[in-house]
Backbone as XML, in Angstrom:
<?xml version="1.0"?>
<chain id="A" units="angstrom">
  <residue number="1" name="MET">
    <atom name="N" x="-0.077" y="-2.707" z="14.593"/>
    <atom name="CA" x="-1.409" y="-3.062" z="15.026"/>
    <atom name="C" x="-2.186" y="-3.603" z="13.829"/>
  </residue>
  <residue number="2" name="PRO">
    <atom name="N" x="-2.589" y="-4.854" z="13.874"/>
    <atom name="CA" x="-3.375" y="-5.414" z="12.765"/>
    <atom name="C" x="-4.750" y="-4.746" z="12.660"/>
  </residue>
  <residue number="3" name="LEU">
    <atom name="N" x="-5.206" y="-4.601" z="11.445"/>
    <atom name="CA" x="-6.509" y="-3.983" z="11.201"/>
    <atom name="C" x="-7.618" y="-5.018" z="11.353"/>
  </residue>
  <residue number="4" name="SER">
    <atom name="N" x="-8.739" y="-4.576" z="11.897"/>
    <atom name="CA" x="-9.897" y="-5.459" z="11.992"/>
    <atom name="C" x="-10.580" y="-5.533" z="10.628"/>
  </residue>
  <residue number="5" name="THR">
    <atom name="N" x="-11.516" y="-6.445" z="10.505"/>
    <atom name="CA" x="-12.245" y="-6.613" z="9.248"/>
    <atom name="C" x="-13.030" y="-5.357" z="8.900"/>
  </residue>
  <residue number="6" name="SER">
    <atom name="N" x="-13.662" y="-4.743" z="9.883"/>
    <atom name="CA" x="-14.449" y="-3.534" z="9.616"/>
    <atom name="C" x="-13.545" y="-2.364" z="9.222"/>
  </residue>
  <residue number="7" name="GLN">
    <atom name="N" x="-12.353" y="-2.291" z="9.799"/>
    <atom name="CA" x="-11.422" y="-1.231" z="9.435"/>
    <atom name="C" x="-10.917" y="-1.426" z="8.009"/>
  </residue>
  <residue number="8" name="LYS">
    <atom name="N" x="-10.618" y="-2.663" z="7.631"/>
    <atom name="CA" x="-10.190" y="-2.937" z="6.256"/>
    <atom name="C" x="-11.302" y="-2.614" z="5.268"/>
  </residue>
  <residue number="9" name="LYS">
    <atom name="N" x="-12.520" y="-2.940" z="5.644"/>
    <atom name="CA" x="-13.656" y="-2.647" z="4.773"/>
    <atom name="C" x="-13.791" y="-1.136" z="4.574"/>
  </residue>
  <residue number="10" name="HIS">
    <atom name="N" x="-13.640" y="-0.371" z="5.645"/>
    <atom name="CA" x="-13.700" y="1.089" z="5.578"/>
    <atom name="C" x="-12.590" y="1.626" z="4.671"/>
  </residue>
  <residue number="11" name="LEU">
    <atom name="N" x="-11.368" y="1.116" z="4.838"/>
    <atom name="CA" x="-10.239" y="1.570" z="4.033"/>
    <atom name="C" x="-10.383" y="1.169" z="2.569"/>
  </residue>
  <residue number="12" name="ARG">
    <atom name="N" x="-10.944" y="-0.015" z="2.294"/>
    <atom name="CA" x="-11.194" y="-0.411" z="0.905"/>
    <atom name="C" x="-12.152" y="0.568" z="0.241"/>
  </residue>
  <residue number="13" name="GLY">
    <atom name="N" x="-13.155" y="1.000" z="0.974"/>
    <atom name="CA" x="-14.098" y="1.979" z="0.442"/>
    <atom name="C" x="-13.418" y="3.303" z="0.123"/>
  </residue>
  <residue number="14" name="LEU">
    <atom name="N" x="-12.534" y="3.747" z="1.010"/>
    <atom name="CA" x="-11.800" y="4.991" z="0.768"/>
    <atom name="C" x="-10.824" y="4.839" z="-0.394"/>
  </residue>
  <residue number="15" name="GLY">
    <atom name="N" x="-10.210" y="3.674" z="-0.510"/>
    <atom name="CA" x="-9.210" y="3.443" z="-1.541"/>
    <atom name="C" x="-9.782" y="3.245" z="-2.924"/>
  </residue>
  <residue number="16" name="HIS">
    <atom name="N" x="-11.077" y="2.984" z="-2.996"/>
    <atom name="CA" x="-11.700" y="2.716" z="-4.290"/>
    <atom name="C" x="-11.504" y="3.870" z="-5.272"/>
  </residue>
  <residue number="17" name="ALA">
    <atom name="N" x="-11.581" y="5.094" z="-4.804"/>
    <atom name="CA" x="-11.488" y="6.257" z="-5.687"/>
    <atom name="C" x="-10.049" y="6.695" z="-5.949"/>
  </residue>
  <residue number="18" name="LEU">
    <atom name="N" x="-9.079" y="6.087" z="-5.281"/>
    <atom name="CA" x="-7.683" y="6.479" z="-5.454"/>
    <atom name="C" x="-7.093" y="5.939" z="-6.747"/>
  </residue>
  <residue number="19" name="SER">
    <atom name="N" x="-6.108" y="6.652" z="-7.255"/>
    <atom name="CA" x="-5.319" y="6.183" z="-8.390"/>
    <atom name="C" x="-3.969" y="5.721" z="-7.855"/>
  </residue>
  <residue number="20" name="PRO">
    <atom name="N" x="-3.330" y="4.785" z="-8.544"/>
    <atom name="CA" x="-2.005" y="4.343" z="-8.094"/>
    <atom name="C" x="-1.008" y="5.503" z="-8.070"/>
  </residue>
  <residue number="21" name="VAL">
    <atom name="N" x="-0.288" y="5.656" z="-6.959"/>
    <atom name="CA" x="0.699" y="6.731" z="-6.841"/>
    <atom name="C" x="2.091" y="6.256" z="-7.240"/>
  </residue>
  <residue number="22" name="VAL">
    <atom name="N" x="2.315" y="4.951" z="-7.230"/>
    <atom name="CA" x="3.606" y="4.377" z="-7.603"/>
    <atom name="C" x="3.345" y="3.173" z="-8.507"/>
  </residue>
  <residue number="23" name="ILE">
    <atom name="N" x="4.176" y="3.040" z="-9.536"/>
    <atom name="CA" x="4.095" y="1.877" z="-10.419"/>
    <atom name="C" x="5.433" y="1.151" z="-10.350"/>
  </residue>
  <residue number="24" name="VAL">
    <atom name="N" x="5.382" y="-0.119" z="-10.007"/>
    <atom name="CA" x="6.581" y="-0.949" z="-9.945"/>
    <atom name="C" x="6.576" y="-1.821" z="-11.195"/>
  </residue>
  <residue number="25" name="ALA">
    <atom name="N" x="7.638" y="-1.703" z="-11.996"/>
    <atom name="CA" x="7.672" y="-2.441" z="-13.265"/>
    <atom name="C" x="8.963" y="-3.248" z="-13.381"/>
  </residue>
  <residue number="26" name="ASP">
    <atom name="N" x="9.601" y="-3.176" z="-14.535"/>
    <atom name="CA" x="10.735" y="-4.026" z="-14.886"/>
    <atom name="C" x="11.893" y="-3.999" z="-13.888"/>
  </residue>
  <residue number="27" name="LYS">
    <atom name="N" x="12.212" y="-2.841" z="-13.364"/>
    <atom name="CA" x="13.375" y="-2.728" z="-12.473"/>
    <atom name="C" x="13.073" y="-3.179" z="-11.051"/>
  </residue>
  <residue number="28" name="GLY">
    <atom name="N" x="11.821" y="-3.472" z="-10.751"/>
    <atom name="CA" x="11.463" y="-4.014" z="-9.443"/>
    <atom name="C" x="11.483" y="-2.985" z="-8.337"/>
  </residue>
  <residue number="29" name="LEU">
    <atom name="N" x="11.692" y="-3.460" z="-7.123"/>
    <atom name="CA" x="11.669" y="-2.602" z="-5.945"/>
    <atom name="C" x="13.066" y="-2.026" z="-5.683"/>
  </residue>
  <residue number="30" name="SER">
    <atom name="N" x="13.430" y="-1.037" z="-6.465"/>
    <atom name="CA" x="14.721" y="-0.381" z="-6.264"/>
    <atom name="C" x="14.634" y="0.509" z="-5.028"/>
  </residue>
  <residue number="31" name="GLU">
    <atom name="N" x="15.764" y="1.025" z="-4.615"/>
    <atom name="CA" x="15.796" y="1.900" z="-3.437"/>
    <atom name="C" x="14.958" y="3.163" z="-3.668"/>
  </residue>
  <residue number="32" name="ASN">
    <atom name="N" x="14.994" y="3.699" z="-4.888"/>
    <atom name="CA" x="14.204" y="4.894" z="-5.193"/>
    <atom name="C" x="12.708" y="4.613" z="-5.095"/>
  </residue>
  <residue number="33" name="VAL">
    <atom name="N" x="12.290" y="3.456" z="-5.584"/>
    <atom name="CA" x="10.872" y="3.083" z="-5.529"/>
    <atom name="C" x="10.441" y="2.891" z="-4.078"/>
  </residue>
  <residue number="34" name="ARG">
    <atom name="N" x="11.269" y="2.234" z="-3.298"/>
    <atom name="CA" x="10.954" y="2.028" z="-1.874"/>
    <atom name="C" x="10.852" y="3.354" z="-1.136"/>
  </residue>
  <residue number="35" name="ALA">
    <atom name="N" x="11.766" y="4.278" z="-1.436"/>
    <atom name="CA" x="11.732" y="5.596" z="-0.795"/>
    <atom name="C" x="10.465" y="6.348" z="-1.182"/>
  </residue>
  <residue number="36" name="GLU">
    <atom name="N" x="10.074" y="6.245" z="-2.433"/>
    <atom name="CA" x="8.857" y="6.917" z="-2.899"/>
    <atom name="C" x="7.616" y="6.344" z="-2.213"/>
  </residue>
  <residue number="37" name="ILE">
    <atom name="N" x="7.566" y="5.020" z="-2.066"/>
    <atom name="CA" x="6.434" y="4.378" z="-1.391"/>
    <atom name="C" x="6.390" y="4.782" z="0.073"/>
  </residue>
  <residue number="38" name="ASP">
    <atom name="N" x="7.549" y="4.813" z="0.729"/>
    <atom name="CA" x="7.608" y="5.212" z="2.134"/>
    <atom name="C" x="7.150" y="6.655" z="2.305"/>
  </residue>
  <residue number="39" name="GLN">
    <atom name="N" x="7.582" y="7.530" z="1.420"/>
    <atom name="CA" x="7.186" y="8.932" z="1.480"/>
    <atom name="C" x="5.679" y="9.091" z="1.224"/>
  </residue>
  <residue number="40" name="ALA">
    <atom name="N" x="5.154" y="8.349" z="0.261"/>
    <atom name="CA" x="3.720" y="8.424" z="-0.040"/>
    <atom name="C" x="2.886" y="7.921" z="1.136"/>
  </residue>
  <residue number="41" name="LEU">
    <atom name="N" x="3.331" y="6.859" z="1.796"/>
    <atom name="CA" x="2.615" y="6.353" z="2.966"/>
    <atom name="C" x="2.643" y="7.366" z="4.106"/>
  </residue>
  <residue number="42" name="ALA">
    <atom name="N" x="3.773" y="8.019" z="4.304"/>
    <atom name="CA" x="3.882" y="9.015" z="5.366"/>
    <atom name="C" x="2.961" y="10.205" z="5.101"/>
  </residue>
  <residue number="43" name="HIS">
    <atom name="N" x="2.823" y="10.560" z="3.841"/>
    <atom name="CA" x="2.009" y="11.728" z="3.506"/>
    <atom name="C" x="0.524" y="11.405" z="3.393"/>
  </residue>
  <residue number="44" name="HIS">
    <atom name="N" x="0.180" y="10.306" z="2.734"/>
    <atom name="CA" x="-1.221" y="9.999" z="2.434"/>
    <atom name="C" x="-1.845" y="8.967" z="3.363"/>
  </residue>
  <residue number="45" name="GLU">
    <atom name="N" x="-1.067" y="8.115" z="3.972"/>
    <atom name="CA" x="-1.495" y="6.996" z="4.819"/>
    <atom name="C" x="-2.083" y="5.836" z="4.025"/>
  </residue>
  <residue number="46" name="LEU">
    <atom name="N" x="-2.924" y="6.109" z="3.056"/>
    <atom name="CA" x="-3.572" y="5.073" z="2.248"/>
    <atom name="C" x="-3.188" y="5.300" z="0.792"/>
  </residue>
  <residue number="47" name="ILE">
    <atom name="N" x="-2.507" y="4.310" z="0.190"/>
    <atom name="CA" x="-2.053" y="4.475" z="-1.190"/>
    <atom name="C" x="-2.323" y="3.212" z="-1.997"/>
  </residue>
  <residue number="48" name="LYS">
    <atom name="N" x="-2.391" y="3.410" z="-3.308"/>
    <atom name="CA" x="-2.471" y="2.291" z="-4.246"/>
    <atom name="C" x="-1.147" y="2.205" z="-4.993"/>
  </residue>
  <residue number="49" name="ILE">
    <atom name="N" x="-0.738" y="0.973" z="-5.262"/>
    <atom name="CA" x="0.492" y="0.721" z="-6.001"/>
    <atom name="C" x="0.177" y="-0.284" z="-7.105"/>
  </residue>
  <residue number="50" name="ARG">
    <atom name="N" x="0.628" y="0.025" z="-8.319"/>
    <atom name="CA" x="0.454" y="-0.911" z="-9.433"/>
    <atom name="C" x="1.742" y="-1.710" z="-9.586"/>
  </residue>
  <residue number="51" name="LEU">
    <atom name="N" x="1.595" y="-3.032" z="-9.595"/>
    <atom name="CA" x="2.728" y="-3.943" z="-9.730"/>
    <atom name="C" x="2.629" y="-4.646" z="-11.082"/>
  </residue>
  <residue number="52" name="LYS">
    <atom name="N" x="3.500" y="-4.282" z="-12.011"/>
    <atom name="CA" x="3.462" y="-4.859" z="-13.351"/>
    <atom name="C" x="4.439" y="-6.019" z="-13.429"/>
  </residue>
  <residue number="53" name="ALA">
    <atom name="N" x="3.933" y="-7.209" z="-13.144"/>
    <atom name="CA" x="4.752" y="-8.420" z="-13.182"/>
    <atom name="C" x="3.823" y="-9.628" z="-13.163"/>
  </residue>
  <residue number="54" name="GLU">
    <atom name="N" x="4.419" y="-10.800" z="-13.202"/>
    <atom name="CA" x="3.647" y="-12.039" z="-13.101"/>
    <atom name="C" x="3.143" y="-12.216" z="-11.673"/>
  </residue>
  <residue number="55" name="ARG">
    <atom name="N" x="2.174" y="-13.074" z="-11.499"/>
    <atom name="CA" x="1.488" y="-13.271" z="-10.223"/>
    <atom name="C" x="2.446" y="-13.571" z="-9.064"/>
  </residue>
  <residue number="56" name="GLU">
    <atom name="N" x="3.359" y="-14.493" z="-9.254"/>
    <atom name="CA" x="4.271" y="-14.861" z="-8.159"/>
    <atom name="C" x="5.199" y="-13.704" z="-7.786"/>
  </residue>
  <residue number="57" name="GLN">
    <atom name="N" x="5.641" y="-12.953" z="-8.779"/>
    <atom name="CA" x="6.494" y="-11.795" z="-8.505"/>
    <atom name="C" x="5.714" y="-10.721" z="-7.759"/>
  </residue>
  <residue number="58" name="ARG">
    <atom name="N" x="4.451" y="-10.507" z="-8.145"/>
    <atom name="CA" x="3.608" y="-9.522" z="-7.445"/>
    <atom name="C" x="3.409" y="-9.921" z="-5.994"/>
  </residue>
  <residue number="59" name="ARG">
    <atom name="N" x="3.202" y="-11.202" z="-5.730"/>
    <atom name="CA" x="3.042" y="-11.671" z="-4.345"/>
    <atom name="C" x="4.311" y="-11.448" z="-3.542"/>
  </residue>
  <residue number="60" name="ALA">
    <atom name="N" x="5.450" y="-11.715" z="-4.142"/>
    <atom name="CA" x="6.726" y="-11.511" z="-3.450"/>
    <atom name="C" x="6.950" y="-10.031" z="-3.152"/>
  </residue>
  <residue number="61" name="TRP">
    <atom name="N" x="6.684" y="-9.176" z="-4.132"/>
    <atom name="CA" x="6.839" y="-7.736" z="-3.922"/>
    <atom name="C" x="5.889" y="-7.242" z="-2.833"/>
  </residue>
  <residue number="62" name="THR">
    <atom name="N" x="4.653" y="-7.733" z="-2.848"/>
    <atom name="CA" x="3.674" y="-7.319" z="-1.837"/>
    <atom name="C" x="4.148" y="-7.702" z="-0.446"/>
  </residue>
  <residue number="63" name="ALA">
    <atom name="N" x="4.595" y="-8.937" z="-0.284"/>
    <atom name="CA" x="5.086" y="-9.388" z="1.018"/>
    <atom name="C" x="6.285" y="-8.551" z="1.467"/>
  </residue>
  <residue number="64" name="GLU">
    <atom name="N" x="7.177" y="-8.245" z="0.537"/>
    <atom name="CA" x="8.355" y="-7.447" z="0.863"/>
    <atom name="C" x="7.965" y="-6.024" z="1.267"/>
  </residue>
  <residue number="65" name="LEU">
    <atom name="N" x="7.014" y="-5.435" z="0.546"/>
    <atom name="CA" x="6.574" y="-4.078" z="0.877"/>
    <atom name="C" x="5.911" y="-4.024" z="2.250"/>
  </residue>
  <residue number="66" name="VAL">
    <atom name="N" x="5.055" y="-4.986" z="2.535"/>
    <atom name="CA" x="4.367" y="-5.011" z="3.825"/>
    <atom name="C" x="5.383" y="-5.156" z="4.953"/>
  </residue>
  <residue number="67" name="GLU">
    <atom name="N" x="6.365" y="-6.016" z="4.756"/>
    <atom name="CA" x="7.375" y="-6.247" z="5.794"/>
    <atom name="C" x="8.282" y="-5.035" z="5.983"/>
  </residue>
  <residue number="68" name="ASN">
    <atom name="N" x="8.744" y="-4.439" z="4.894"/>
    <atom name="CA" x="9.729" y="-3.361" z="4.986"/>
    <atom name="C" x="9.135" y="-2.006" z="5.339"/>
  </residue>
  <residue number="69" name="THR">
    <atom name="N" x="7.879" y="-1.751" z="4.990"/>
    <atom name="CA" x="7.293" y="-0.440" z="5.262"/>
    <atom name="C" x="6.503" y="-0.397" z="6.563"/>
  </residue>
  <residue number="70" name="GLY">
    <atom name="N" x="6.148" y="-1.550" z="7.091"/>
    <atom name="CA" x="5.318" y="-1.565" z="8.290"/>
    <atom name="C" x="3.865" y="-1.248" z="7.989"/>
  </residue>
  <residue number="71" name="ALA">
    <atom name="N" x="3.491" y="-1.335" z="6.724"/>
    <atom name="CA" x="2.124" y="-1.039" z="6.305"/>
    <atom name="C" x="1.270" y="-2.309" z="6.350"/>
  </residue>
  <residue number="72" name="GLU">
    <atom name="N" x="-0.028" y="-2.100" z="6.329"/>
    <atom name="CA" x="-0.992" y="-3.198" z="6.287"/>
    <atom name="C" x="-1.542" y="-3.315" z="4.876"/>
  </residue>
  <residue number="73" name="LEU">
    <atom name="N" x="-1.651" y="-4.540" z="4.391"/>
    <atom name="CA" x="-2.271" y="-4.779" z="3.090"/>
    <atom name="C" x="-3.782" y="-4.683" z="3.270"/>
  </residue>
  <residue number="74" name="VAL">
    <atom name="N" x="-4.388" y="-3.722" z="2.592"/>
    <atom name="CA" x="-5.827" y="-3.501" z="2.695"/>
    <atom name="C" x="-6.567" y="-4.275" z="1.620"/>
  </residue>
  <residue number="75" name="ASP">
    <atom name="N" x="-6.034" y="-4.246" z="0.399"/>
    <atom name="CA" x="-6.731" y="-4.863" z="-0.720"/>
    <atom name="C" x="-5.722" y="-5.242" z="-1.799"/>
  </residue>
  <residue number="76" name="ARG">
    <atom name="N" x="-6.042" y="-6.288" z="-2.537"/>
    <atom name="CA" x="-5.210" y="-6.712" z="-3.664"/>
    <atom name="C" x="-6.154" y="-7.193" z="-4.750"/>
  </residue>
  <residue number="77" name="ILE">
    <atom name="N" x="-6.165" y="-6.466" z="-5.863"/>
    <atom name="CA" x="-6.991" y="-6.845" z="-7.000"/>
    <atom name="C" x="-6.122" y="-6.781" z="-8.240"/>
  </residue>
  <residue number="78" name="GLY">
    <atom name="N" x="-5.852" y="-7.932" z="-8.838"/>
    <atom name="CA" x="-5.031" y="-7.984" z="-10.040"/>
    <atom name="C" x="-3.655" y="-7.415" z="-9.797"/>
  </residue>
  <residue number="79" name="GLN">
    <atom name="N" x="-3.308" y="-6.388" z="-10.541"/>
    <atom name="CA" x="-1.984" y="-5.778" z="-10.450"/>
    <atom name="C" x="-1.933" y="-4.603" z="-9.486"/>
  </residue>
  <residue number="80" name="VAL">
    <atom name="N" x="-3.006" y="-4.342" z="-8.773"/>
    <atom name="CA" x="-3.060" y="-3.178" z="-7.885"/>
    <atom name="C" x="-3.221" y="-3.632" z="-6.441"/>
  </residue>
  <residue number="81" name="ILE">
    <atom name="N" x="-2.363" y="-3.069" z="-5.575"/>
    <atom name="CA" x="-2.509" y="-3.317" z="-4.141"/>
    <atom name="C" x="-2.767" y="-1.990" z="-3.452"/>
  </residue>
  <residue number="82" name="CYS">
    <atom name="N" x="-3.411" y="-2.070" z="-2.311"/>
    <atom name="CA" x="-3.715" y="-0.894" z="-1.512"/>
    <atom name="C" x="-3.091" y="-1.109" z="-0.138"/>
  </residue>
  <residue number="83" name="LEU">
    <atom name="N" x="-2.236" y="-0.167" z="0.273"/>
    <atom name="CA" x="-1.540" y="-0.262" z="1.554"/>
    <atom name="C" x="-1.948" y="0.888" z="2.466"/>
  </residue>
  <residue number="84" name="TYR">
    <atom name="N" x="-1.955" y="0.604" z="3.770"/>
    <atom name="CA" x="-2.280" y="1.620" z="4.774"/>
    <atom name="C" x="-1.233" y="1.589" z="5.877"/>
  </residue>
  <residue number="85" name="ARG">
    <atom name="N" x="-0.737" y="2.764" z="6.222"/>
    <atom name="CA" x="0.139" y="2.910" z="7.382"/>
    <atom name="C" x="-0.221" y="4.229" z="8.058"/>
  </residue>
  <residue number="86" name="ARG">
    <atom name="N" x="-0.637" y="4.138" z="9.306"/>
    <atom name="CA" x="-1.063" y="5.313" z="10.058"/>
    <atom name="C" x="0.134" y="6.218" z="10.331"/>
  </residue>
  <residue number="87" name="ASN">
    <atom name="N" x="-0.070" y="7.509" z="10.153"/>
    <atom name="CA" x="0.952" y="8.496" z="10.477"/>
    <atom name="C" x="0.860" y="8.767" z="11.974"/>
  </residue>
  <residue number="88" name="PRO">
    <atom name="N" x="1.909" y="8.459" z="12.755"/>
    <atom name="CA" x="1.806" y="8.606" z="14.206"/>
    <atom name="C" x="1.685" y="10.052" z="14.687"/>
  </residue>
  <residue number="89" name="GLU">
    <atom name="N" x="2.265" y="11.018" z="13.952"/>
    <atom name="CA" x="2.202" y="12.418" z="14.382"/>
    <atom name="C" x="0.911" y="13.107" z="13.956"/>
  </residue>
  <residue number="90" name="LYS">
    <atom name="N" x="0.521" y="12.930" z="12.702"/>
    <atom name="CA" x="-0.651" y="13.628" z="12.152"/>
    <atom name="C" x="-1.537" y="12.657" z="11.387"/>
  </residue>
  <residue number="91" name="PRO">
    <atom name="N" x="-2.305" y="11.840" z="12.088"/>
    <atom name="CA" x="-3.188" y="10.911" z="11.362"/>
    <atom name="C" x="-4.269" y="11.664" z="10.586"/>
  </residue>
  <residue number="92" name="LYS">
    <atom name="N" x="-4.486" y="11.254" z="9.345"/>
    <atom name="CA" x="-5.492" y="11.886" z="8.495"/>
    <atom name="C" x="-6.777" y="11.065" z="8.431"/>
  </residue>
  <residue number="93" name="ILE">
    <atom name="N" x="-6.654" y="9.766" z="8.501"/>
    <atom name="CA" x="-7.801" y="8.880" z="8.341"/>
    <atom name="C" x="-8.250" y="8.375" z="9.711"/>
  </residue>
  <residue number="94" name="GLN">
    <atom name="N" x="-9.511" y="8.586" z="10.020"/>
    <atom name="CA" x="-10.084" y="8.096" z="11.269"/>
    <atom name="C" x="-10.687" y="6.722" z="11.016"/>
  </residue>
  <residue number="95" name="LEU">
    <atom name="N" x="-10.188" y="5.724" z="11.722"/>
    <atom name="CA" x="-10.689" y="4.368" z="11.565"/>
    <atom name="C" x="-11.864" y="4.119" z="12.505"/>
  </residue>
  <residue number="96" name="PRO">
    <atom name="N" x="-12.824" y="3.304" z="12.062"/>
    <atom name="CA" x="-13.972" y="2.995" z="12.927"/>
    <atom name="C" x="-13.561" y="2.089" z="14.089"/>
  </residue>
</chain>
């Protein structure tokens, strides 16, 4: 389900105070990193990820993460992206 503009705005506000829970660097999106991101999304719903790479590589990683995790891209500022995926059993974040 795509997020509306007001829902993204709400999630950006919530994500502002978060720290990155996963850092993707030289080794890229390995299976361990993907598993950690999937687990963090299942537990927190809204997470920040730091991508340490050049701009084009960060865009490719972001597209791959959004496609493979089923998450929505909420925000992208520099090397940090914010992803949201609702937990179907126990949602923690109430969207407007």
